[in-house]
C-alpha positions, 0 to 999 in steps of 0.5 A: 470815355478814354480821354478823362482816364488818360488824363488822370493817368497823366496826372498820377504819373507827373505826381510820381515821376514829375513831368519830365518823367512821365512819357507817354509810354508810363502813361499808357502803361498805367492805364493799360492802353497802347501809346498810340492810342494816347497819340490818338486822342492827344497827338503829343505830350503837349496836348495831353498837358493842356487837357491836364490844366484843363482839368485842373482850371475846371477843378478849381472852377467848380471849387468856387462855383461850390462856394455859395454865401448860404447865409444873410449874416455878411460877417459869416459870409466873409468867414465862409469864404476865408474858410473855404479858401484855406480849407484842405478841400481846396489845398488838396484838390490837385496835388502840390506836385502837379501844381508846381510841374504846371507852373514850371511848365508855363515859362516855357509853353504859351498855351499852358501859360495862357491857361494859367492866367485864366485860371487866375483870372476866373479866381481874381474875378470871383474874389472882385465879386465877393469882396465888392459885395462885403464892401457894400454890406461894410463888412470889409474896408478896403481901399482898391478892391481889385488889389485886395483880391490879388493880395489874398489871391498870393496869400492863398497861393503862397500858404498853399506852397509854403505850408507843403515844406514848412507845416506838418500835416497835423498842424495844417489846420491851425495854419489855415485858422492863422491865414484866414485871421490875417486875412480878415484883419487885411480885409477889416484894417486897410 
């Protein structure tokens, strides 16, 4: 029961103080625990970081699993998929500051990198399956489904990071609609 509380406190501390500032003492203070209890559960900051990354993977996996093509209409299925990928729920599932911190850590920590690779593998597999189905139903027309899934992933991740710096919160929905339109264009006109 304490582990999720500690992971949440670590995540919140990263958002406020950055990864470097997220000491175990600050995490312990945030959740009202003795720092030795955190060490008992996680042994060190690296293990806590990995647990936090695992939480992010679980969160995004749950988001993808909740996307259920609840329509027989293949055009609506495509739009539902793209709208889910560029939804506020997707963009706000994990705070951008923690995303940047995890990406930064992945360059120096092999275990974190492997987990990030797993996250993107899950995402790519999901998109590949959806795009394959939409191709069978002749809703999209692409030459290489795997490459197209990678392009869509890059659009989703790139626009998430880009929008944080250049798109005001009030304009996000409009920006997301533009991204959906661009993705539709790519999928229908290779």
